[in-house]
N, C-alpha and C positions, 0 to 999 in steps of 0.2 A: 764260121760259127756252127756248133753242133745242132742237130735237129731239135733236141730239147730246148736249147737256147733260143732258137728261132721261134719255137712255139711259145716260149715264155715272153719273148719280146712282142709277138703279135697279140698275145692275150693282154699284156699290159697296155698296149696301144689301144686296143678295142675297149678295154675297161675305161680308159680315160675318155674315149670318144663317147661312150655311153653316158658318163658323168657330164660331159660337155653338153650333150643334147638335153639331159635332165635339167641342167642349169637354165637352159633356154625355156624349158617348161615352167620353171619356178617363176619366171618373169610374167607368164601369161596365166598360169593355173595356180600359183601359190604352191603350197606344199601338197596339193591334191594330185600327186604324181600317179601316172598310170604306166606300168611297164609295157603294156600293149602299145600305148601311144609312142613311147620312146623307141620301141622296137620298130614300129611303123616308120618313124622318121629316119631310122637307120637302114631301112630296107631289109630288116631281119624278121624271121619268123618269131612270134612271141615266145615259143618254146626255147629258142636259141638263147635269148637273153637271160634265161634262168641258169644258164651255165656260168654266168658271171655274177649275178645277184639273185639269190634264192627267193627274194620277196621284195615288195615295195619298201618295207621297213629296212631291209639291208641296204638298198640304194639310198634311202634317206639318211641312214647312219653314215654312209660314206660321204655324202654331200655335207652333212653336219660337221664331221671331223675335218674335212677339207676347209670348210668355212672358219671353224675355230682356229685351225692352224694358220690360215691366211691372215686373219686379224691379229693373231698372236705374233706372226712374223713382222707385220707392219708396226706393231707397238714396240717390239724389241729392237727393230732396226732404227726406230726414231729416238731411242734412249741415248741422250748425250752423255759422254764420259766426262767426268770432272765437273759437271754443272752442279748448281745448288739444288736442293730437293724440290723447290717449287718449280724451277725451270724443267727439271726432269719430269715432274708430273704433268706440266702443261704440254710438254713435247709428246708424251705418251698419249694423253687424252686427245690432243689434236690429231695425232696419227690414227687413232681409232675412229674419230669422227670422219676423217678424210676417207678412210677405207669404207665406212658405212655409206657415205654419200656416193662413192663410186660403185658400190655393190649393195644397193638397197634390198634386193630380193634375198641375197644371202644373209644380210643382217636380219631381215624379218624371219628367216628360217631358224636362226639360232637365238634371237632375242625377242621375237614377236610372240604371237599367240601359240600355245602348244598345238601340235598336230593331233587332231582327234584320233584316238586309237593307237597312237604311237608311244612306245615306252623306250626311252633312250637307254642303251646298254652301258655297261661300265667303260667300254672303250672310249666313250665320249668325255669321260670325267677329266682325264689328263689334258687333252687339248682344250676343253672348255674352261679350265682353270688357269690357262697361261696368262691372260691379261690380269686376272685377279692377283695371281702370285707376283707378277711384275710390280703391280702397285704396292703389294705388301713389302717387297724388297726395298722399294723407294722409302717407305715409311720406316722400316726397320733400320735402314742405314742412317736415316735422319735421327732416329732415337739413339743409336750407338754413338753418333757424332755430337750428341747433345743439342740437336737443332730443333727439337719439337718444343713448342711453347708450353708453359705450364697449363694444366687443365684440372678441372674438378674431378675427383674420383668417380668412376663409374659405379652406379648402384642399381639395384633392381634385379629381377629374375634374369633378364637378358644378360646382365653382367656376369652372372654365375654360368650361364650357358657359354658365353664367349671365353670365360676363364678355362673351361674344359677344352675348347678349341686351341687356345694359346698353349696350354700344357701339352697337348698332342703335337703341336708344331715344334716345341722345344722349351726347356726350362727358362731360357733367357728371352722368351717372346712375351712382351707385355700385353695385357688385355687391351690396353688402349690402342696398340698398333693393330690388333685384329679388328677392333671396332672401327677404327679409322679407315682401314683397308676396305672393309665391306661398305662403309658409307661412301667412300670415293667411287668405288666400283658401281654402286647402284645410282649414284648421282650422275655418273658418266653415261650409263645405259639409259637412264631416264631422259637426260638431255638430248642424247642422240636420237632415241626413239621418238620423242616428242617432236623434234624437227622433221624427221623422216616421215612420220605418220600424219603430218599436217596440222599439228597443234599450234604452230606459230603463225599461221595464215592470218592476215589482217591485224597482227600485233607487232611482230618483228619480221619485216620483209626485206629490208635493205642491208642490214648489218648483222646477220645471224652468227657470223664468226665472232664478232665483238660480244654479242650476248652469250655465246657459248663460253668464251674465255671468262666473262664475268661470273658465270655459274661455276666454272672450274676453280677460279681464284677464291670465290666465296666458300666452296666446299673445302679447299685446301686450308683456308684459315680455320674452319671448324675442326679439321683434323689435326691442327697444330703446326702445319708447315709455315715457316716464316715468310713474310712478304718480301 
């Protein structure tokens, strides 16, 4: 391997090591990351870490993008081929929950309270939309297959706003699909966050998976997916 290739490999490995240490700090410090603390754990001079991440926000952005892509990968891998729309939604939502339970600190980073002083750059938009777009594809496929139950027309100012979103996505995208996609996504995020952040203590302690599925099935019915 050439010298530039060796340097690139070493840089990539150290970049991943920095992110790995930063992940451990998320578990103890939340999003209150300190580049100095990360450098100390790696045995590096604080000035050296700036060759890899110019600021705390750059490191946070890298962690956020990785987390979005990880949950996106989990959701996409769980999508069953040839299943009916409800089964596909339940599989995806369960995969998202399973990832969040295994990675609670990474979930909190991307779906918890905003990090004070941090403004997410556009680089996070694509990865952050992966689960949302996957849900949208499930609903759109159900619509094209004639599998969405009849529903009352959407009315109100929000319907006008969603109509603009639907038009931007494509002329054959119904407003109802956009509304249902957003509703399912926020129901999913709310259910997972409520469980992770302790809102079910002393109410549902023994069968949280069952309660989660009840919520997801109820949301699916509201979105028009057949039982």
